[in-house]
C-alpha positions as CSV (number, residue, x, y, z in Angstrom):
1,M,29.9,302.5,-153.7
2,E,33.6,303.5,-153.6
3,Q,35.0,304.4,-150.4
4,E,36.5,307.8,-150.0
5,H,40.3,307.6,-149.7
6,K,41.4,309.0,-146.3
7,R,45.1,310.3,-145.8
8,R,47.1,308.9,-143.1
9,P,47.0,311.5,-140.1
10,R,50.2,313.3,-139.9
11,Y,51.5,315.5,-137.1
12,Q,52.2,319.1,-137.1
13,G,55.9,320.3,-136.9
14,T,59.0,318.2,-136.7
15,H,58.1,315.9,-133.7
16,P,55.1,314.0,-132.9
17,R,53.4,315.1,-129.7
18,S,51.3,312.2,-128.8
19,F,51.6,308.4,-128.8
20,R,49.1,308.0,-131.7
21,E,51.0,310.3,-133.8
22,K,54.2,308.1,-133.7
23,Y,53.1,306.2,-136.7
24,K,56.5,305.4,-138.0
25,E,57.5,303.8,-134.7
26,L,54.3,301.9,-134.4
27,N,55.1,300.1,-137.7
28,P,58.7,299.0,-137.2
29,E,58.5,296.4,-140.1
30,K,57.7,299.1,-142.5
31,Y,59.8,302.0,-141.2
32,G,63.0,300.2,-140.2
33,G,65.3,303.3,-140.8
34,D,63.3,305.5,-138.5
35,V,63.2,302.9,-135.9
36,E,66.9,302.2,-136.1
37,K,67.7,305.8,-135.3
38,V,65.4,305.6,-132.2
39,L,67.4,302.4,-131.1
40,Q,70.8,304.0,-131.8
41,S,69.9,306.9,-129.5
42,G,69.4,304.4,-126.6
43,K,65.6,304.6,-126.6
44,T,63.0,302.0,-127.2
45,P,60.6,302.9,-130.1
46,A,57.0,303.5,-129.1
47,G,54.9,300.3,-129.5
48,M,58.0,298.0,-129.8
49,H,59.6,295.7,-127.2
50,I,63.3,294.9,-127.2
51,P,63.9,291.5,-125.8
52,I,66.3,291.4,-122.8
53,M,69.5,289.3,-122.3
54,V,68.7,287.3,-125.3
55,E,72.2,285.9,-125.7
56,E,72.5,284.9,-122.0
57,I,69.2,283.3,-122.1
58,L,69.9,281.3,-125.3
59,D,73.5,280.3,-124.2
60,F,71.8,278.8,-120.9
61,L,68.8,277.2,-122.5
62,N,71.0,275.6,-125.2
63,V,67.9,275.0,-127.5
64,Q,68.4,272.0,-129.8
65,P,66.5,271.1,-132.9
66,G,63.7,268.6,-132.2
67,Q,63.0,270.0,-128.6
68,T,59.7,271.1,-127.2
69,G,59.7,274.3,-125.0
70,L,57.6,277.0,-123.5
71,D,57.9,280.8,-123.6
72,A,55.6,281.5,-120.7
73,T,55.2,285.3,-121.4
74,L,55.1,285.8,-125.1
75,G,54.9,289.6,-125.2
76,Y,56.4,291.1,-128.4
77,G,57.8,287.6,-129.3
78,G,61.4,288.6,-129.3
79,H,62.7,285.8,-127.3
80,S,60.3,283.3,-129.0
81,R,61.5,284.2,-132.5
82,K,65.1,283.6,-131.4
83,I,64.2,280.3,-129.8
84,L,62.3,279.3,-133.1
85,E,65.3,279.9,-135.0
86,Q,67.3,277.8,-132.9
87,L,64.8,274.9,-133.4
88,Q,65.6,275.1,-137.1
89,G,62.1,273.8,-138.0
90,Q,62.2,270.8,-135.7
91,G,60.3,270.6,-132.5
92,H,57.8,272.9,-131.1
93,L,57.4,276.0,-129.1
94,Y,54.3,276.7,-127.0
95,A,53.8,280.2,-125.6
96,T,51.2,281.9,-123.1
97,D,50.0,285.4,-122.7
98,V,46.9,286.9,-121.3
99,D,46.9,290.1,-123.3
100,P,44.2,289.6,-126.2
101,I,45.4,292.8,-128.0
102,E,49.2,292.2,-128.3
103,S,49.5,288.3,-128.2
104,E,47.4,288.0,-131.5
105,K,49.7,290.6,-133.2
106,T,52.7,288.7,-132.1
107,R,51.2,285.5,-133.4
108,L,50.6,286.9,-136.9
109,R,54.1,288.6,-136.9
110,L,55.8,285.1,-136.1
111,E,53.6,283.3,-138.6
112,T,54.6,285.9,-141.3
113,A,58.2,285.1,-140.4
114,G,57.7,281.5,-141.2
115,F,56.8,280.1,-137.7
116,G,53.3,278.8,-138.4
117,P,51.2,276.3,-136.1
118,E,53.5,273.2,-137.0
119,L,56.1,274.9,-135.0
120,F,54.4,277.4,-132.7
121,T,51.3,277.3,-130.5
122,L,50.0,280.3,-128.6
123,R,47.6,279.8,-125.7
124,R,45.8,282.9,-124.4
125,M,46.0,282.0,-120.7
126,N,47.7,283.0,-117.7
127,F,51.0,281.1,-117.0
128,S,49.7,280.1,-113.7
129,Q,47.6,277.5,-115.6
130,L,50.9,275.8,-116.5
131,G,49.4,272.4,-116.6
132,A,46.8,273.3,-119.1
133,V,49.2,274.7,-121.7
134,A,49.9,271.4,-123.3
135,P,48.4,268.4,-121.2
136,G,50.6,265.4,-121.3
137,V,53.6,267.2,-122.8
138,L,56.8,267.6,-120.8
139,F,59.0,270.6,-121.8
140,D,62.8,270.7,-122.5
141,F,63.1,274.2,-121.7
142,V,61.0,277.1,-120.2
143,L,61.5,280.9,-120.3
144,A,59.5,283.4,-118.4
145,D,60.1,287.1,-118.9
146,L,58.2,288.8,-116.0
147,G,58.4,292.3,-117.4
148,V,55.6,294.3,-118.8
149,S,56.1,294.6,-122.4
150,S,57.0,298.1,-124.0
151,M,54.0,298.0,-126.1
152,Q,51.7,297.9,-123.1
153,I,53.8,300.5,-121.2
154,D,53.8,302.9,-124.2
155,D,50.1,302.9,-125.1
156,P,48.3,305.5,-122.9
157,A,45.0,303.7,-123.6
158,R,46.3,300.7,-121.4
159,G,47.0,303.0,-118.3
160,F,50.5,301.7,-117.6
161,T,52.3,305.1,-118.2
162,F,52.0,308.5,-116.7
163,K,54.0,310.0,-119.4
164,Y,50.8,310.7,-121.4
165,D,47.3,310.8,-119.9
166,G,45.0,307.9,-120.2
167,P,42.5,305.8,-118.2
168,L,44.0,304.4,-115.0
169,D,43.5,300.7,-116.1
170,L,46.7,298.7,-115.7
171,R,45.1,295.3,-116.6
172,L,47.2,293.0,-118.8
173,D,44.0,291.6,-120.0
174,P,41.5,294.6,-120.4
175,T,38.5,292.2,-120.8
176,S,38.8,290.7,-117.3
177,G,38.8,291.7,-113.8
178,I,38.7,295.5,-112.6
179,S,40.9,298.6,-113.5
180,A,43.2,300.1,-111.0
181,A,40.8,303.1,-110.7
182,Q,38.0,300.8,-109.5
183,R,40.5,298.9,-107.2
184,L,41.5,302.3,-105.4
185,G,37.8,302.7,-104.6
186,E,37.9,299.3,-102.8
187,L,40.9,300.0,-100.4
188,D,41.3,301.8,-97.2
189,E,44.2,303.8,-96.2
190,E,46.0,300.9,-94.4
191,E,45.5,298.5,-97.1
192,L,46.9,300.8,-99.9
193,T,49.9,301.5,-97.7
194,A,50.6,297.9,-97.3
195,L,50.0,297.4,-101.0
196,L,52.6,300.0,-101.9
197,E,55.1,298.6,-99.5
198,E,54.8,295.1,-100.2
199,N,54.6,295.3,-104.0
200,A,57.1,298.0,-104.7
201,D,59.0,298.9,-101.5
202,E,57.6,302.4,-101.8
203,P,59.3,304.6,-98.9
204,H,56.4,307.2,-98.9
205,A,53.7,304.6,-99.0
206,A,51.7,306.2,-96.0
207,R,51.8,309.7,-97.4
208,I,50.7,308.7,-100.9
209,A,47.8,306.4,-99.6
210,R,46.7,309.2,-97.5
211,T,46.6,311.8,-100.3
212,V,45.1,309.5,-103.0
213,L,42.3,308.2,-100.8
214,G,41.8,311.6,-99.3
215,E,40.9,312.9,-102.8
216,L,38.4,310.1,-103.1
217,R,36.9,310.8,-99.8
218,R,36.4,314.5,-100.8
219,G,34.4,313.3,-103.8
220,G,37.2,313.6,-106.2
221,T,38.2,311.1,-109.0
222,V,41.4,309.2,-109.5
223,D,40.6,307.6,-112.8
224,T,43.4,308.8,-115.0
225,T,47.1,308.1,-115.1
226,K,47.9,311.9,-114.9
227,R,45.6,312.4,-111.9
228,L,47.4,309.6,-110.0
229,A,50.7,311.0,-110.8
230,E,49.7,314.5,-109.7
231,L,48.4,313.2,-106.3
232,V,51.8,311.4,-105.9
233,G,53.6,314.7,-106.4
234,Q,51.2,316.3,-103.9
235,A,52.1,313.6,-101.3
236,L,55.9,314.4,-101.8
237,S,55.6,318.1,-101.8
238,F,57.4,318.2,-98.4
239,L,60.6,317.2,-100.0
240,P,63.3,319.8,-100.9
241,A,62.8,321.2,-104.3
242,G,66.2,320.0,-105.6
243,E,65.4,316.4,-105.1
244,R,61.6,316.4,-105.5
245,E,61.3,316.0,-109.1
246,D,63.5,312.8,-109.3
247,E,61.8,311.4,-106.2
248,V,58.2,312.0,-107.4
249,K,59.2,310.2,-110.7
250,K,60.5,307.2,-108.8
251,S,57.5,307.1,-106.5
252,C,55.0,307.3,-109.5
253,Q,57.0,304.3,-111.1
254,R,56.7,302.4,-107.9
255,T,53.0,303.3,-107.3
256,F,52.0,302.2,-110.8
257,Q,54.0,299.0,-110.4
258,A,52.4,298.3,-107.1
259,L,48.9,298.7,-108.6
260,R,49.5,296.7,-111.7
261,I,50.9,293.8,-109.5
262,D,47.7,293.9,-107.4
263,V,45.1,294.4,-110.1
264,N,46.7,291.4,-112.2
265,G,47.2,289.1,-109.4
266,E,50.9,288.9,-110.3
267,F,52.5,287.5,-107.2
268,E,49.8,285.0,-106.9
269,A,50.2,283.9,-110.5
270,L,53.9,283.5,-110.1
271,Y,53.6,281.4,-106.9
272,S,51.4,279.1,-108.7
273,F,53.6,279.0,-111.8
274,L,56.8,278.2,-109.8
275,E,55.0,275.5,-107.6
276,K,53.8,273.6,-110.7
277,L,57.1,274.0,-112.8
278,P,58.8,270.8,-111.9
279,G,55.8,268.8,-112.9
280,V,55.8,269.8,-116.6
281,L,59.7,269.4,-117.1
282,N,61.5,266.5,-118.7
283,P,64.8,265.2,-116.8
284,G,67.5,267.6,-117.5
285,A,65.1,270.5,-118.8
286,R,66.4,274.0,-118.3
287,V,64.4,277.0,-116.9
288,A,65.3,280.7,-117.2
289,I,63.3,283.4,-115.5
290,L,63.8,287.1,-115.9
291,T,62.6,289.2,-113.0
292,F,62.3,293.0,-112.7
293,H,61.9,293.9,-109.0
294,S,62.9,292.5,-105.7
295,G,59.5,290.9,-104.9
296,E,59.7,288.6,-107.9
297,D,63.3,287.8,-107.6
298,R,62.9,286.7,-103.9
299,M,59.9,284.4,-104.9
300,V,61.9,282.9,-107.7
301,K,65.0,282.4,-105.6
302,K,63.0,280.8,-102.8
303,A,61.1,278.5,-105.0
304,F,64.1,277.3,-106.9
305,R,66.2,276.6,-103.6
306,Q,63.1,274.7,-102.4
307,H,62.8,272.5,-105.4
308,L,66.6,271.9,-105.2
309,R,66.3,270.7,-101.5
310,E,63.4,268.4,-102.4
311,G,65.5,267.0,-105.4
312,A,63.2,268.3,-108.1
313,F,66.1,270.5,-109.5
314,S,69.6,269.3,-109.8
315,A,71.2,272.8,-109.9
316,V,70.1,276.5,-109.6
317,A,71.7,279.7,-110.0
318,D,73.8,280.9,-107.0
319,E,73.9,284.5,-108.1
320,V,71.6,286.5,-110.5
321,L,73.0,287.2,-114.1
322,R,72.7,291.0,-115.2
323,P,72.4,292.7,-118.5
324,S,75.7,294.2,-119.7
325,A,76.4,297.9,-119.6
326,Q,76.2,298.0,-123.2
327,E,72.7,296.4,-123.3
328,C,71.5,298.9,-120.5
329,F,72.5,301.8,-122.7
330,Q,70.8,300.3,-125.8
331,N,67.7,299.5,-123.8
332,P,67.3,301.4,-120.6
333,R,64.4,299.2,-119.7
334,A,66.9,296.4,-119.1
335,R,68.6,297.9,-116.1
336,S,66.6,296.3,-113.4
337,A,66.5,292.9,-115.0
338,K,67.8,289.8,-113.1
339,L,68.1,286.4,-114.7
340,R,68.0,283.3,-112.6
341,W,68.2,279.8,-114.0
342,A,67.5,276.0,-112.7
343,V,68.0,272.5,-114.3
344,R,65.5,269.6,-113.6
345,A,66.9,266.6,-112.0
C-alpha cells in the first residue's frame, strides 16, 4: 500500500517560534544560505556547533600525515574534520563521545565527507576510559574540548536550556544515570548549596537551594527547565529591579551548569582523564585542552604542572590562550573558552 505523502511541517508567520520549527537551521548541509545568514549575524544556528579556536589548536598540534591522534570529545566533529584534513588520508584519528544521539550523526557526517573507518574510529565511551580507546596505541596528539555542544544546548528535549521549556534532564548520555530533576530530589539544602558553589561559583547558592528545595518540600515539582528557571528568579527577587533580569539570567546559567557537571560526573571524569593522559602519549606528543569555566581550568592547570614536575611533560602553557575578539563576535559561545597545552617528554 502506497504511503500517504506528508508535507514538511511549516511555521506560521515570518519567524519560527519553537526549536522544532527551525528546520532549515537543523539541516545546515541542505540550507547553507539560511545558515550563513545566522552565522553572519553573530549567532549560532540551532542544532549546529561551531568549533572554537580551530586555528590556534591546529597551529599548536601541528598534525602531520601518518600520525595517530585522539579527539576525546567529538561533539559536532568540527575539530575532528579539520584534523582529518591535515592527515591527508594517512594516519588515523580516534574519537570518544558519550552522547549516543549526536555522536552517530557526526560519524555519518564525517563518513559522507570522505573520512571512513580506515581513517576515523569512534568509540562511544567517556574520555575517562582513556586506556580503553585503542589498547596498545600511543597517540601523537590529543585534543579535548570540554564544552557542551550547541546541538545539546539548543535542543529542549535534552534539558540543557531554559530558553525553551523541556524536561530537566541534563544528561550527556540520556540512556544512563539519573536526570537532574531526580538528582534534586536526592539533595538536602546544604548539599545543593555546596554543589552550586563548587561547580559554578554561584554567589546566590544558598538562596537558590532554599527556594528550589522548599518547592519540593511543599509537594511541588521541579522537573522542567522553565520551572527551575522560575525558581531561580524567585530566589533573586530581592535584587533591585534594574539589575535583576541580568543577574537572574547569569544565575540560571550557573545553576544549570552546576547540575550538569554533577549529573554527568564531569569533574571526576576529567580528573581520571588527566591522570591517565601521559600513559597514552608518544614522546613529543602534543595535548590541547579547551575549558569553559574556572573549575575545569584549575584542574587542567594543576595536572599539567604536576606532570611537568614529575618529568612526564617537557613543557606546558604558562598562560591560557583566548579566542580573538572577532571569533567571540562570530560565535558568542567562545567567550569563556580557555586553551591550555602540554608536550610529552
